[in-house]
C-alpha positions as CSV (number, residue, x, y, z in Angstrom):
1,M,-20.8,18.6,59.4
2,N,-18.0,16.1,59.1
3,Y,-20.5,14.0,57.0
4,Y,-21.0,16.7,54.5
5,L,-17.2,17.4,54.4
6,I,-16.5,13.8,53.6
7,L,-19.2,13.8,50.8
8,L,-17.8,17.0,49.3
9,L,-14.3,15.3,49.2
10,I,-15.7,12.1,47.6
11,F,-17.5,14.2,44.8
12,M,-14.4,16.3,44.2
13,G,-12.2,13.2,44.0
14,C,-14.5,11.6,41.4
15,T,-14.4,14.4,38.9
16,K,-11.9,14.9,36.1
17,T,-11.0,18.0,34.4
18,Y,-10.0,17.9,30.7
19,D,-7.3,20.0,29.3
20,S,-7.9,21.2,25.8
21,Q,-4.3,20.8,25.0
22,E,-4.2,17.0,25.7
23,P,-3.2,15.1,22.6
24,I,-6.0,13.3,21.0
25,E,-5.4,9.9,19.5
26,D,-5.6,9.7,15.7
27,I,-8.8,7.7,14.9
28,H,-9.9,6.8,11.5
29,N,-13.3,8.3,10.9
30,Q,-14.2,6.2,7.8
31,I,-13.7,2.5,7.8
32,S,-15.0,0.3,5.0
33,T,-14.8,-3.4,4.4
34,D,-14.6,-5.5,1.2
35,V,-13.5,-2.5,-0.8
36,E,-13.2,-2.3,-4.6
37,I,-11.8,0.9,-6.2
38,T,-11.5,1.5,-9.8
39,L,-9.1,4.0,-11.3
40,T,-10.0,5.1,-14.8
41,E,-8.4,7.4,-17.5
42,Q,-10.8,8.9,-20.0
43,G,-13.4,6.3,-18.9
44,N,-11.1,3.3,-19.3
45,M,-9.8,0.9,-16.6
46,K,-6.3,1.8,-15.4
47,A,-6.4,-0.2,-12.0
48,L,-8.7,-2.3,-10.1
49,I,-7.8,-2.2,-6.3
50,K,-9.4,-4.6,-3.9
51,S,-8.9,-4.8,-0.1
52,Q,-10.6,-6.3,3.0
53,V,-10.3,-3.1,5.0
54,L,-10.0,0.6,3.9
55,E,-9.3,3.4,6.5
56,R,-9.6,7.0,5.7
57,D,-9.2,10.3,7.7
58,D,-11.1,13.4,6.7
59,G,-8.6,16.1,5.7
60,N,-6.0,13.6,4.6
61,S,-5.5,12.5,1.0
62,E,-4.2,9.2,1.9
63,L,-6.2,5.9,2.1
64,K,-4.9,2.9,4.0
65,L,-5.8,-0.6,2.6
66,K,-5.3,-3.6,4.9
67,D,-5.7,-7.3,4.7
68,N,-5.4,-9.0,1.4
69,V,-4.7,-6.0,-0.9
70,K,-4.9,-6.8,-4.7
71,V,-4.1,-4.2,-7.4
72,D,-4.8,-5.2,-11.0
73,L,-3.0,-3.0,-13.5
74,Y,-4.0,-2.3,-17.1
75,D,-1.8,-1.0,-19.9
76,D,-2.1,1.9,-22.2
77,D,-4.5,-0.2,-24.4
78,Y,-6.5,-0.9,-21.2
79,Q,-5.7,-4.6,-21.3
80,H,-4.8,-6.4,-18.1
81,S,-1.2,-6.4,-17.6
82,S,-0.2,-7.4,-14.0
83,L,-1.3,-8.2,-10.5
84,I,0.3,-6.6,-7.3
85,T,-0.6,-8.4,-4.0
86,S,0.5,-7.2,-0.6
87,H,-0.5,-7.2,3.1
88,Y,-1.4,-3.4,3.2
89,A,-1.0,-0.4,1.0
90,F,-1.4,3.4,1.1
91,I,-3.0,5.3,-1.9
92,N,-2.0,8.9,-2.3
93,E,-5.1,10.4,-4.0
94,K,-3.3,13.7,-4.9
95,E,-0.3,12.1,-6.4
96,N,-2.0,9.0,-8.0
97,K,0.5,6.7,-6.3
98,I,0.2,3.4,-4.4
99,N,2.7,2.3,-1.8
100,A,2.5,-1.6,-1.0
101,F,4.1,-3.1,1.9
102,G,4.5,-6.7,3.3
103,D,5.2,-9.7,1.1
104,V,4.7,-7.7,-2.1
105,I,4.3,-9.9,-5.2
106,V,3.9,-8.6,-8.8
107,V,2.9,-11.2,-11.4
108,A,2.8,-10.0,-14.9
109,D,0.5,-11.7,-17.4
110,N,3.6,-12.8,-19.4
111,G,4.8,-15.0,-16.4
112,Q,7.5,-12.6,-15.0
113,Q,7.4,-12.3,-11.1
114,L,8.9,-9.8,-8.7
115,F,9.0,-10.5,-4.9
116,T,9.9,-7.7,-2.4
117,D,8.9,-6.0,0.8
118,S,7.8,-2.7,-0.5
119,L,6.8,-1.3,-3.8
120,L,5.6,2.1,-5.3
121,W,3.3,2.2,-8.3
122,D,3.3,5.7,-10.0
123,N,0.2,5.9,-12.1
124,K,1.4,9.1,-13.9
125,L,4.5,7.4,-15.0
126,D,3.0,4.0,-15.3
127,K,6.0,2.4,-13.6
128,I,6.8,0.4,-10.4
129,F,9.7,1.1,-8.1
130,T,11.4,-0.4,-5.1
131,D,14.5,0.4,-3.1
132,A,14.2,-2.8,-1.1
133,S,15.8,-6.3,-1.7
134,L,14.1,-8.3,-4.2
135,T,13.8,-11.6,-6.2
136,F,12.9,-11.4,-9.9
137,I,12.0,-14.5,-11.9
138,S,12.2,-13.8,-15.6
139,G,9.9,-15.4,-18.3
140,N,12.5,-18.2,-19.0
141,L,12.6,-18.8,-15.2
142,D,16.0,-17.3,-14.5
143,T,16.1,-16.1,-10.8
144,L,17.7,-12.7,-10.2
145,Y,18.4,-11.1,-6.9
146,G,19.2,-7.5,-5.9
147,T,18.3,-4.2,-4.3
148,G,16.4,-1.5,-6.2
149,F,14.2,-2.0,-9.1
150,E,12.4,-0.1,-11.8
151,S,10.1,-1.4,-14.4
152,N,7.1,-0.8,-16.7
153,I,3.9,-2.5,-15.2
154,D,4.1,-5.7,-17.4
155,L,7.8,-6.2,-16.2
156,T,9.1,-6.3,-19.8
157,N,11.4,-3.3,-19.5
158,W,13.1,-3.6,-16.1
159,K,16.3,-2.8,-14.3
160,I,17.7,-4.0,-11.0
161,T,19.8,-1.2,-9.5
162,K,22.2,-3.4,-7.4
163,P,22.1,-6.9,-8.8
164,K,23.8,-9.7,-6.8
165,G,24.4,-13.4,-7.2
166,S,26.1,-15.5,-9.9
167,I,25.2,-16.9,-13.3
168,N,26.3,-20.4,-14.4
169,N,26.7,-20.5,-18.2
170,E,27.2,-24.2,-19.2
């Protein structure tokens, strides 16, 4: 009898009950590698987005791009205008916006460059924004610093919200 009681206790000790209210870890149910996404407007290229990894959750309108994210932007005439690179980015499919993070670099075809930690591209407005610290190198190689930036995608009509530094006019 003691033998059966010991076996019963062993089996009871090895079972686990699951509470339906336990939190479930958020797991991406769709993962793709070597991704290329084309955004078009009336059949014409607006942006070409490349990434090593794309993660997506069903029921969520946001895509996460990781590892070597590149976004080629095209102007209103559908000509290449600039390239954004970052470590990772989020694409909001409903709002047509891309948030890029981690060593963000924007290089316009005209030679102007923007360096920052985070950047928002709003496809509807066709503008880029950041509230972060930045370094901007103009076409004639002037280096400007500040916090906060707004520009069109080819970096020709830009504004630094809080510029800092000094200018030497000799």
